[in-house]
N, C-alpha and C positions, 0 to 999 in steps of 0.2 A: 276468556267469557265476556272479557268488555266489547270485544269489538260483536255488532249487531248481529251480525251472520248466523253467531251460535246461539242468540237469546231464542226462548221459546222451544227449545227442541229438546228440552229434558237434562240438560247437564247440570244444572245447578244442583237439580234435587237427587241425581246419582252424586255428587259428590257431597254433597250432605249425608245422604244413607249410608257411604261409603265411610265416613270421619266418626257417624258417631257406633257404626258397628266396630269400628277399630277401637274405637274408645271403652268401651265395652269389654272388648278381648283385654285392655291395656286395664281395664279397672278404675275409670275416669265413668260415672256416673251422673254429671252435669256438667254443661258445653254455656260459655259463653260468649256472645259476640257483640260487634261494634257497627252498627251499619249509619250512614249518612241519612238526615232524617229527607233527603231529597229525594233519593233512591228508593224509589216507591214498590219497583217491579221485586226488588233483592228483600224488603219488608214482607211483600205479601207471600212470598216464596216461603220466608222465615215462619211466616205464622201459620202458613198452611203443612209447616212440617213439624208443627207443636211448643214450638217458640213464642216467652212470651217477652212481655218491653217488662222491666224493670226498674228501669232510669231513663229521664232523659236529658242529654246533656245540652249545650247552644246548639251545637251542627248533628247529633247525631242520636242513636239510641242503642240503648246497652238491651241484649235480649239474653234469654236464658231457656234451657232447655235440662229437664229433669229426664233423664233415659230410665227405661223399663227394664230393668234386665230379667226378668221373667217373660218377657216378649222372645229372646233371643236364644 
């Protein structure tokens, strides 16, 4: 996904959807991630997918998403 030829093709969202589905199956109901402050494309994807910023570090953001088990 780091290569530009793969950007904007929906692979990131597909991967996030699969991670969320697997987390629910495994009994994990909250996901956390860390993303670089300069990585605006990734931040926008995570926000669009329901993640919230919970902490700002020097060069990164910590984000979380509570998974809705009723919808799966």
